All heavy atoms as TSV, in Angstrom:
chain	resi	resn	atom	element	x	y	z
A	1	MET	N	N	70.065	105.209	64.615
A	1	MET	CA	C	71.444	104.891	64.280
A	1	MET	C	C	72.015	106.042	63.467
A	1	MET	O	O	71.358	106.682	62.698
A	1	MET	CB	C	71.482	103.590	63.495
A	1	MET	CG	C	72.890	103.122	63.231
A	1	MET	SD	S	72.825	101.415	62.619
A	1	MET	CE	C	74.323	101.435	61.716
A	2	SER	N	N	73.318	106.245	63.633
A	2	SER	CA	C	73.997	107.327	62.950
A	2	SER	C	C	74.157	107.040	61.463
A	2	SER	O	O	74.248	105.912	61.045
A	2	SER	CB	C	75.389	107.514	63.611
A	2	SER	OG	O	76.127	108.451	62.890
A	3	THR	N	N	74.230	108.104	60.679
A	3	THR	CA	C	74.465	107.967	59.250
A	3	THR	C	C	75.924	108.273	58.896
A	3	THR	O	O	76.236	108.512	57.736
A	3	THR	CB	C	73.507	108.881	58.463
A	3	THR	OG1	O	73.737	110.213	58.873
A	3	THR	CG2	C	72.068	108.459	58.656
A	4	ALA	N	N	76.805	108.287	59.879
A	4	ALA	CA	C	78.215	108.588	59.644
A	4	ALA	C	C	78.834	107.517	58.731
A	4	ALA	O	O	78.385	106.398	58.717
A	4	ALA	CB	C	78.977	108.652	60.964
A	5	THR	N	N	79.902	107.912	58.025
A	5	THR	CA	C	80.554	106.951	57.149
A	5	THR	C	C	81.471	106.013	57.941
A	5	THR	O	O	81.744	104.926	57.485
A	5	THR	CB	C	81.383	107.688	56.051
A	5	THR	OG1	O	82.314	108.539	56.701
A	5	THR	CG2	C	80.463	108.463	55.134
A	6	THR	N	N	81.928	106.439	59.094
A	6	THR	CA	C	82.675	105.561	60.001
A	6	THR	C	C	82.179	105.768	61.416
A	6	THR	O	O	81.634	106.828	61.747
A	6	THR	CB	C	84.203	105.813	59.958
A	6	THR	OG1	O	84.444	107.164	60.336
A	6	THR	CG2	C	84.792	105.532	58.584
A	7	LEU	N	N	82.358	104.754	62.219
A	7	LEU	CA	C	81.974	104.811	63.623
A	7	LEU	C	C	83.214	104.549	64.473
A	7	LEU	O	O	84.152	103.903	64.012
A	7	LEU	CB	C	80.912	103.737	63.914
A	7	LEU	CG	C	79.629	103.828	63.128
A	7	LEU	CD1	C	78.764	102.611	63.377
A	7	LEU	CD2	C	78.861	105.095	63.470
A	8	THR	N	N	83.205	105.042	65.692
A	8	THR	CA	C	84.360	104.823	66.568
A	8	THR	C	C	83.903	104.189	67.857
A	8	THR	O	O	82.766	104.300	68.267
A	8	THR	CB	C	85.061	106.172	66.882
A	8	THR	OG1	O	84.130	107.043	67.509
A	8	THR	CG2	C	85.638	106.822	65.640
A	9	GLY	N	N	84.819	103.476	68.469
A	9	GLY	CA	C	84.574	102.831	69.751
A	9	GLY	C	C	85.902	102.456	70.393
A	9	GLY	O	O	86.967	102.687	69.820
A	10	VAL	N	N	85.790	101.892	71.573
A	10	VAL	CA	C	86.985	101.478	72.316
A	10	VAL	C	C	86.815	100.034	72.750
A	10	VAL	O	O	85.771	99.652	73.268
A	10	VAL	CB	C	87.195	102.384	73.560
A	10	VAL	CG1	C	88.378	101.910	74.396
A	10	VAL	CG2	C	87.392	103.816	73.135
A	11	CYS	N	N	87.839	99.215	72.524
A	11	CYS	CA	C	87.803	97.839	72.973
A	11	CYS	C	C	87.733	97.832	74.506
A	11	CYS	O	O	88.549	98.462	75.173
A	11	CYS	CB	C	89.050	97.088	72.493
A	11	CYS	SG	S	89.161	95.401	73.128
A	12	PRO	N	N	86.759	97.101	75.076
A	12	PRO	CA	C	86.616	97.067	76.528
A	12	PRO	C	C	87.767	96.313	77.229
A	12	PRO	O	O	87.957	96.474	78.415
A	12	PRO	CB	C	85.264	96.399	76.762
A	12	PRO	CG	C	85.024	95.618	75.525
A	12	PRO	CD	C	85.689	96.352	74.423
A	13	GLU	N	N	88.506	95.515	76.489
A	13	GLU	CA	C	89.603	94.724	77.071
A	13	GLU	C	C	90.930	95.466	77.038
A	13	GLU	O	O	91.559	95.670	78.071
A	13	GLU	CB	C	89.710	93.395	76.336
A	13	GLU	CG	C	90.792	92.480	76.871
A	13	GLU	CD	C	90.538	91.961	78.282
A	13	GLU	OE1	O	89.368	91.956	78.736
A	13	GLU	OE2	O	91.490	91.545	78.926
A	14	CYS	N	N	91.364	95.884	75.851
A	14	CYS	CA	C	92.713	96.493	75.716
A	14	CYS	C	C	92.673	97.984	75.537
A	14	CYS	O	O	93.709	98.643	75.436
A	14	CYS	CB	C	93.472	95.819	74.572
A	14	CYS	SG	S	92.827	96.208	72.945
A	15	GLU	N	N	91.459	98.570	75.418
A	15	GLU	CA	C	91.242	100.023	75.283
A	15	GLU	C	C	91.791	100.602	73.989
A	15	GLU	O	O	92.086	101.783	73.906
A	15	GLU	CB	C	91.767	100.763	76.512
A	15	GLU	CG	C	91.069	100.340	77.782
A	15	GLU	CD	C	91.541	101.091	79.023
A	15	GLU	OE1	O	92.443	101.914	78.911
A	15	GLU	OE2	O	90.960	100.836	80.080
A	16	THR	N	N	91.938	99.752	72.960
A	16	THR	CA	C	92.361	100.231	71.655
A	16	THR	C	C	91.197	101.030	71.020
A	16	THR	O	O	90.058	100.609	71.074
A	16	THR	CB	C	92.715	99.045	70.749
A	16	THR	OG1	O	93.858	98.409	71.278
A	16	THR	CG2	C	92.999	99.472	69.325
A	17	ASP	N	N	91.540	102.193	70.441
A	17	ASP	CA	C	90.532	102.970	69.706
A	17	ASP	C	C	90.245	102.280	68.389
A	17	ASP	O	O	91.175	101.925	67.649
A	17	ASP	CB	C	91.048	104.389	69.436
A	17	ASP	CG	C	91.145	105.224	70.712
A	17	ASP	OD1	O	90.271	105.059	71.581
A	17	ASP	OD2	O	92.104	105.989	70.833
A	18	LEU	N	N	88.982	102.080	68.100
A	18	LEU	CA	C	88.569	101.401	66.867
A	18	LEU	C	C	87.801	102.359	65.978
A	18	LEU	O	O	86.993	103.150	66.457
A	18	LEU	CB	C	87.660	100.204	67.187
A	18	LEU	CG	C	88.221	99.162	68.163
A	18	LEU	CD1	C	87.141	98.179	68.543
A	18	LEU	CD2	C	89.411	98.477	67.553
A	19	THR	N	N	88.045	102.277	64.679
A	19	THR	CA	C	87.273	103.015	63.676
A	19	THR	C	C	86.792	101.982	62.662
A	19	THR	O	O	87.608	101.272	62.077
A	19	THR	CB	C	88.132	104.085	62.990
A	19	THR	OG1	O	88.625	104.988	63.989
A	19	THR	CG2	C	87.310	104.865	61.969
A	20	VAL	N	N	85.469	101.888	62.496
A	20	VAL	CA	C	84.895	100.853	61.625
A	20	VAL	C	C	83.859	101.473	60.709
A	20	VAL	O	O	83.304	102.522	60.997
A	20	VAL	CB	C	84.266	99.722	62.477
A	20	VAL	CG1	C	85.280	99.051	63.343
A	20	VAL	CG2	C	83.127	100.248	63.330
A	21	PRO	N	N	83.559	100.796	59.581
A	21	PRO	CA	C	82.464	101.242	58.729
A	21	PRO	C	C	81.148	101.063	59.477
A	21	PRO	O	O	81.101	100.405	60.508
A	21	PRO	CB	C	82.551	100.330	57.512
A	21	PRO	CG	C	83.364	99.177	57.945
A	21	PRO	CD	C	84.228	99.617	59.062
A	22	PRO	N	N	80.055	101.625	58.987
A	22	PRO	CA	C	78.761	101.481	59.666
A	22	PRO	C	C	78.415	100.032	59.952
A	22	PRO	O	O	78.614	99.153	59.129
A	22	PRO	CB	C	77.766	102.104	58.691
A	22	PRO	CG	C	78.573	103.081	57.924
A	22	PRO	CD	C	79.958	102.456	57.789
A	23	VAL	N	N	77.974	99.769	61.187
A	23	VAL	CA	C	77.575	98.431	61.638
A	23	VAL	C	C	76.209	98.557	62.281
A	23	VAL	O	O	75.742	99.638	62.594
A	23	VAL	CB	C	78.591	97.840	62.640
A	23	VAL	CG1	C	79.913	97.542	61.960
A	23	VAL	CG2	C	78.814	98.761	63.824
A	24	THR	N	N	75.573	97.411	62.526
A	24	THR	CA	C	74.251	97.397	63.147
A	24	THR	C	C	74.332	96.774	64.528
A	24	THR	O	O	75.293	96.070	64.854
A	24	THR	CB	C	73.242	96.594	62.295
A	24	THR	OG1	O	73.750	95.278	62.128
A	24	THR	CG2	C	73.057	97.227	60.923
A	25	LEU	N	N	73.318	97.026	65.333
A	25	LEU	CA	C	73.234	96.463	66.685
A	25	LEU	C	C	73.319	94.940	66.586
A	25	LEU	O	O	72.723	94.326	65.722
A	25	LEU	CB	C	71.940	96.860	67.364
A	25	LEU	CG	C	71.801	98.328	67.699
A	25	LEU	CD1	C	70.443	98.590	68.329
A	25	LEU	CD2	C	72.901	98.812	68.600
A	26	GLY	N	N	74.111	94.344	67.484
A	26	GLY	CA	C	74.220	92.888	67.518
A	26	GLY	C	C	75.311	92.354	66.617
A	26	GLY	O	O	75.694	91.192	66.724
A	27	GLU	N	N	75.801	93.157	65.711
A	27	GLU	CA	C	76.884	92.702	64.816
A	27	GLU	C	C	78.161	92.490	65.623
A	27	GLU	O	O	78.391	93.142	66.620
A	27	GLU	CB	C	77.090	93.760	63.728
A	27	GLU	CG	C	77.921	93.280	62.555
A	27	GLU	CD	C	77.886	94.233	61.397
A	27	GLU	OE1	O	76.906	94.984	61.219
A	27	GLU	OE2	O	78.841	94.192	60.613
A	28	THR	N	N	78.981	91.559	65.161
A	28	THR	CA	C	80.254	91.309	65.852
A	28	THR	C	C	81.419	91.744	64.974
A	28	THR	O	O	81.327	91.765	63.767
A	28	THR	CB	C	80.403	89.810	66.228
A	28	THR	OG1	O	80.336	89.024	65.057
A	28	THR	CG2	C	79.333	89.393	67.219
A	29	LEU	N	N	82.521	92.070	65.667
A	29	LEU	CA	C	83.749	92.424	64.988
A	29	LEU	C	C	84.901	92.013	65.897
A	29	LEU	O	O	84.695	91.677	67.044
A	29	LEU	CB	C	83.800	93.923	64.673
A	29	LEU	CG	C	83.494	94.879	65.822
A	29	LEU	CD1	C	84.792	95.490	66.330
A	29	LEU	CD2	C	82.570	95.968	65.327
A	30	SER	N	N	86.109	92.000	65.363
A	30	SER	CA	C	87.280	91.628	66.140
A	30	SER	C	C	88.156	92.841	66.376
A	30	SER	O	O	88.355	93.652	65.479
A	30	SER	CB	C	88.112	90.571	65.408
A	30	SER	OG	O	87.392	89.373	65.311
A	31	CYS	N	N	88.691	92.913	67.574
A	31	CYS	CA	C	89.666	93.977	67.890
A	31	CYS	C	C	90.974	93.616	67.176
A	31	CYS	O	O	91.464	92.507	67.332
A	31	CYS	CB	C	89.879	94.050	69.393
A	31	CYS	SG	S	91.219	95.214	69.825
A	32	PRO	N	N	91.521	94.547	66.394
A	32	PRO	CA	C	92.785	94.226	65.679
A	32	PRO	C	C	93.984	94.085	66.611
A	32	PRO	O	O	94.990	93.491	66.232
A	32	PRO	CB	C	92.949	95.421	64.740
A	32	PRO	CG	C	92.190	96.520	65.379
A	32	PRO	CD	C	91.053	95.868	66.110
A	33	GLU	N	N	93.880	94.584	67.810
A	33	GLU	CA	C	95.021	94.545	68.745
A	33	GLU	C	C	95.014	93.276	69.588
A	33	GLU	O	O	95.986	92.533	69.609
A	33	GLU	CB	C	94.972	95.773	69.660
A	33	GLU	CG	C	96.182	95.938	70.549
A	33	GLU	CD	C	97.464	96.218	69.765
A	33	GLU	OE1	O	97.404	96.849	68.701
A	33	GLU	OE2	O	98.510	95.796	70.240
A	34	CYS	N	N	93.911	92.963	70.273
A	34	CYS	CA	C	93.880	91.808	71.185
A	34	CYS	C	C	93.096	90.619	70.611
A	34	CYS	O	O	93.001	89.565	71.222
A	34	CYS	CB	C	93.315	92.201	72.542
A	34	CYS	SG	S	91.562	92.659	72.520
A	35	ILE	N	N	92.502	90.793	69.405
A	35	ILE	CA	C	91.803	89.744	68.658
A	35	ILE	C	C	90.522	89.242	69.354
A	35	ILE	O	O	89.990	88.209	69.003
A	35	ILE	CB	C	92.760	88.544	68.333
A	35	ILE	CG1	C	94.104	89.057	67.846
A	35	ILE	CG2	C	92.161	87.612	67.282
A	35	ILE	CD1	C	94.054	89.869	66.579
A	36	LEU	N	N	90.041	89.944	70.354
A	36	LEU	CA	C	88.788	89.541	70.996
A	36	LEU	C	C	87.610	89.789	70.049
A	36	LEU	O	O	87.622	90.724	69.238
A	36	LEU	CB	C	88.537	90.354	72.266
A	36	LEU	CG	C	89.248	89.880	73.519
A	36	LEU	CD1	C	88.914	90.810	74.683
A	36	LEU	CD2	C	88.880	88.473	73.883
A	37	THR	N	N	86.578	88.976	70.190
A	37	THR	CA	C	85.343	89.186	69.439
A	37	THR	C	C	84.476	90.137	70.281
A	37	THR	O	O	84.257	89.922	71.448
A	37	THR	CB	C	84.601	87.853	69.216
A	37	THR	OG1	O	85.459	86.984	68.463
A	37	THR	CG2	C	83.307	88.083	68.455
A	38	LEU	N	N	84.006	91.191	69.616
A	38	LEU	CA	C	83.200	92.222	70.274
A	38	LEU	C	C	81.836	92.317	69.597
A	38	LEU	O	O	81.741	92.194	68.384
A	38	LEU	CB	C	83.911	93.579	70.199
A	38	LEU	CG	C	85.354	93.596	70.714
A	38	LEU	CD1	C	86.008	94.919	70.348
A	38	LEU	CD2	C	85.375	93.379	72.201
A	39	ARG	N	N	80.802	92.561	70.395
A	39	ARG	CA	C	79.456	92.716	69.880
A	39	ARG	C	C	79.035	94.184	70.068
A	39	ARG	O	O	79.282	94.779	71.116
A	39	ARG	CB	C	78.479	91.807	70.605
A	39	ARG	CG	C	77.036	91.926	70.074
A	39	ARG	CD	C	76.063	90.971	70.731
A	39	ARG	NE	N	76.160	91.030	72.175
A	39	ARG	CZ	C	76.496	90.033	72.970
A	39	ARG	NH1	N	76.789	88.847	72.479
A	39	ARG	NH2	N	76.539	90.172	74.287
A	40	VAL	N	N	78.389	94.733	69.028
A	40	VAL	CA	C	77.874	96.115	69.093
A	40	VAL	C	C	76.613	96.119	69.951
A	40	VAL	O	O	75.620	95.497	69.603
A	40	VAL	CB	C	77.582	96.637	67.678
A	40	VAL	CG1	C	76.993	98.043	67.756
A	40	VAL	CG2	C	78.839	96.623	66.817
A	41	GLU	N	N	76.673	96.804	71.076
A	41	GLU	CA	C	75.543	96.881	72.000
A	41	GLU	C	C	74.713	98.150	71.781
A	41	GLU	O	O	73.530	98.155	72.058
A	41	GLU	CB	C	76.023	96.827	73.455
A	41	GLU	CG	C	76.643	95.493	73.830
A	41	GLU	CD	C	75.638	94.372	73.848
A	41	GLU	OE1	O	74.512	94.567	74.310
A	41	GLU	OE2	O	75.984	93.275	73.369
A	42	ALA	N	N	75.373	99.204	71.309
A	42	ALA	CA	C	74.683	100.470	71.063
A	42	ALA	C	C	75.487	101.310	70.082
A	42	ALA	O	O	76.715	101.179	69.998
A	42	ALA	CB	C	74.472	101.229	72.358
A	43	VAL	N	N	74.774	102.152	69.319
A	43	VAL	CA	C	75.389	103.124	68.417
A	43	VAL	C	C	74.701	104.462	68.695
A	43	VAL	O	O	73.490	104.575	68.529
A	43	VAL	CB	C	75.225	102.737	66.930
A	43	VAL	CG1	C	75.890	103.768	66.044
A	43	VAL	CG2	C	75.761	101.335	66.661
A	44	GLU	N	N	75.481	105.437	69.127
A	44	GLU	CA	C	74.900	106.737	69.443
A	44	GLU	C	C	75.879	107.853	69.073
A	44	GLU	O	O	77.022	107.842	69.518
A	44	GLU	CB	C	74.592	106.825	70.943
A	44	GLU	CG	C	73.848	108.069	71.324
A	44	GLU	CD	C	73.412	108.074	72.776
A	44	GLU	OE1	O	73.018	107.001	73.277
A	44	GLU	OE2	O	73.489	109.135	73.394
A	45	ASP	N	N	75.433	108.747	68.217
A	45	ASP	CA	C	76.254	109.894	67.766
A	45	ASP	C	C	77.600	109.461	67.219
A	45	ASP	O	O	78.621	110.077	67.492
A	45	ASP	CB	C	76.451	110.880	68.923
A	45	ASP	CG	C	75.154	111.539	69.379
A	45	ASP	OD1	O	74.248	111.691	68.517
A	45	ASP	OD2	O	75.014	111.817	70.570
A	46	GLY	N	N	77.611	108.372	66.450
A	46	GLY	CA	C	78.837	107.900	65.829
A	46	GLY	C	C	79.775	107.134	66.740
A	46	GLY	O	O	80.864	106.753	66.340
A	47	ARG	N	N	79.327	106.874	67.976
A	47	ARG	CA	C	80.138	106.123	68.949
A	47	ARG	C	C	79.528	104.763	69.201
A	47	ARG	O	O	78.311	104.642	69.373
A	47	ARG	CB	C	80.244	106.868	70.286
A	47	ARG	CG	C	80.994	108.169	70.244
A	47	ARG	CD	C	82.476	108.036	70.200
A	47	ARG	NE	N	82.983	107.296	71.345
A	47	ARG	CZ	C	84.229	106.853	71.404
A	47	ARG	NH1	N	85.063	107.039	70.408
A	47	ARG	NH2	N	84.645	106.176	72.458
A	48	LEU	N	N	80.361	103.761	69.237
A	48	LEU	CA	C	79.916	102.395	69.512
A	48	LEU	C	C	80.082	102.042	70.973
A	48	LEU	O	O	81.096	102.425	71.595
A	48	LEU	CB	C	80.746	101.381	68.708
A	48	LEU	CG	C	80.718	101.493	67.188
A	48	LEU	CD1	C	81.759	100.562	66.598
A	48	LEU	CD2	C	79.345	101.130	66.693
A	49	THR	N	N	79.134	101.304	71.507
A	49	THR	CA	C	79.290	100.655	72.813
A	49	THR	C	C	79.519	99.188	72.498
A	49	THR	O	O	78.688	98.562	71.858
A	49	THR	CB	C	78.061	100.845	73.699
A	49	THR	OG1	O	77.814	102.226	73.873
A	49	THR	CG2	C	78.211	100.147	75.025
A	50	LEU	N	N	80.677	98.663	72.914
A	50	LEU	CA	C	81.075	97.302	72.585
A	50	LEU	C	C	81.164	96.438	73.825
A	50	LEU	O	O	81.594	96.890	74.891
A	50	LEU	CB	C	82.432	97.321	71.882
A	50	LEU	CG	C	82.493	98.144	70.581
A	50	LEU	CD1	C	83.931	98.353	70.147
A	50	LEU	CD2	C	81.682	97.447	69.492
A	51	GLU	N	N	80.760	95.180	73.681
A	51	GLU	CA	C	80.849	94.201	74.764
A	51	GLU	C	C	81.647	93.002	74.264
A	51	GLU	O	O	81.517	92.591	73.132
A	51	GLU	CB	C	79.455	93.699	75.175
A	51	GLU	CG	C	78.617	94.742	75.881
A	51	GLU	CD	C	79.058	95.018	77.300
A	51	GLU	OE1	O	79.602	94.095	77.967
A	51	GLU	OE2	O	78.919	96.166	77.730
A	52	MET	N	N	82.454	92.448	75.146
A	52	MET	CA	C	83.222	91.254	74.815
A	52	MET	C	C	82.295	90.077	74.706
A	52	MET	O	O	81.356	89.918	75.466
A	52	MET	CB	C	84.263	90.999	75.918
A	52	MET	CG	C	85.176	89.870	75.648
A	52	MET	SD	S	86.494	89.715	76.872
A	52	MET	CE	C	85.575	89.647	78.390
A	53	VAL	N	N	82.530	89.210	73.687
A	53	VAL	CA	C	81.734	88.024	73.475
A	53	VAL	C	C	82.609	86.805	73.739
A	53	VAL	O	O	83.728	86.723	73.221
A	53	VAL	CB	C	81.215	87.951	71.998
A	53	VAL	CG1	C	80.478	86.659	71.758
A	53	VAL	CG2	C	80.353	89.145	71.686
A	54	GLU	N	N	82.110	85.899	74.564
A	54	GLU	CA	C	82.835	84.661	74.786
A	54	GLU	C	C	82.571	83.724	73.613
A	54	GLU	O	O	81.430	83.419	73.331
A	54	GLU	CB	C	82.429	84.013	76.101
A	54	GLU	CG	C	82.967	84.722	77.299
A	54	GLU	CD	C	82.792	83.915	78.567
A	54	GLU	OE1	O	82.938	82.679	78.500
A	54	GLU	OE2	O	82.488	84.524	79.570
A	55	VAL	N	N	83.627	83.295	72.969
A	55	VAL	CA	C	83.506	82.402	71.823
A	55	VAL	C	C	83.677	80.966	72.304
A	55	VAL	O	O	84.662	80.629	72.974
A	55	VAL	CB	C	84.551	82.737	70.749
A	55	VAL	CG1	C	84.474	81.752	69.595
A	55	VAL	CG2	C	84.362	84.169	70.259
A	56	GLN	N	N	82.688	80.138	72.014
A	56	GLN	CA	C	82.745	78.741	72.379
A	56	GLN	C	C	83.522	77.986	71.306
A	56	GLN	O	O	83.122	77.981	70.139
A	56	GLN	CB	C	81.338	78.160	72.486
A	56	GLN	CG	C	80.490	78.821	73.527
A	56	GLN	CD	C	80.707	78.234	74.915
A	56	GLN	OE1	O	81.012	77.073	75.034
A	56	GLN	NE2	N	80.571	79.069	75.925
A	57	LEU	N	N	84.616	77.380	71.672
A	57	LEU	CA	C	85.374	76.595	70.712
A	57	LEU	C	C	84.815	75.186	70.657
A	57	LEU	O	O	84.377	74.630	71.657
A	57	LEU	CB	C	86.865	76.544	71.128
A	57	LEU	CG	C	87.561	77.898	71.170
A	57	LEU	CD1	C	89.006	77.713	71.655
A	57	LEU	CD2	C	87.544	78.537	69.798
A	58	ARG	N	N	84.809	74.613	69.495
A	58	ARG	CA	C	84.269	73.262	69.315
A	58	ARG	C	C	85.232	72.242	69.862
A	58	ARG	O	O	86.444	72.336	69.676
A	58	ARG	CB	C	84.046	72.970	67.845
A	58	ARG	CG	C	82.860	73.690	67.281
A	58	ARG	CD	C	82.509	73.055	66.007
A	58	ARG	NE	N	81.068	72.906	66.035
A	58	ARG	CZ	C	80.346	72.683	64.976
A	58	ARG	NH1	N	80.936	72.544	63.793
A	58	ARG	NH2	N	79.052	72.581	65.062
A	59	ASP	N	N	84.668	71.253	70.518
A	59	ASP	CA	C	85.442	70.127	70.995
A	59	ASP	C	C	85.278	69.011	69.990
A	59	ASP	O	O	84.212	68.432	69.850
A	59	ASP	CB	C	84.932	69.685	72.378
A	59	ASP	CG	C	85.710	68.503	72.923
A	59	ASP	OD1	O	86.666	68.052	72.298
A	59	ASP	OD2	O	85.330	68.019	74.001
A	60	TRP	N	N	86.338	68.735	69.262
A	60	TRP	CA	C	86.285	67.720	68.209
A	60	TRP	C	C	86.587	66.334	68.750
A	60	TRP	O	O	86.756	65.397	67.993
A	60	TRP	CB	C	87.244	68.095	67.078
A	60	TRP	CG	C	86.824	69.355	66.395
A	60	TRP	CD1	C	87.341	70.596	66.602
A	60	TRP	CD2	C	85.793	69.518	65.402
A	60	TRP	NE1	N	86.707	71.513	65.819
A	60	TRP	CE2	C	85.747	70.883	65.061
A	60	TRP	CE3	C	84.911	68.662	64.792
A	60	TRP	CZ2	C	84.857	71.387	64.137
A	60	TRP	CZ3	C	84.018	69.163	63.863
A	60	TRP	CH2	C	83.990	70.513	63.559
A	61	GLY	N	N	86.667	66.199	70.072
A	61	GLY	CA	C	86.847	64.883	70.682
A	61	GLY	C	C	88.263	64.347	70.550
A	61	GLY	O	O	88.504	63.159	70.608
A	62	GLN	N	N	89.216	65.233	70.396
A	62	GLN	CA	C	90.610	64.781	70.240
A	62	GLN	C	C	91.410	65.081	71.482
A	62	GLN	O	O	91.278	66.013	72.126
A	62	GLN	CB	C	91.252	65.466	69.038
A	62	GLN	CG	C	90.576	65.060	67.770
A	62	GLN	CD	C	91.154	65.786	66.565
A	62	GLN	OE1	O	91.992	66.650	66.687
A	62	GLN	NE2	N	90.727	65.391	65.397
């Protein structure tokens, strides 16, 4: 993993450029533009590989 102070990546949905503090594999974050939840799949040379995560909403029976 990189020791950079910030990491960069691109949202796979809206293609927004993201700059984030150091994160670890499997960590999730939200795209500030499209609000999708993204999971860190890889970190290489300061670049993130991000995958969209499907969020299951709770059914409260209403």
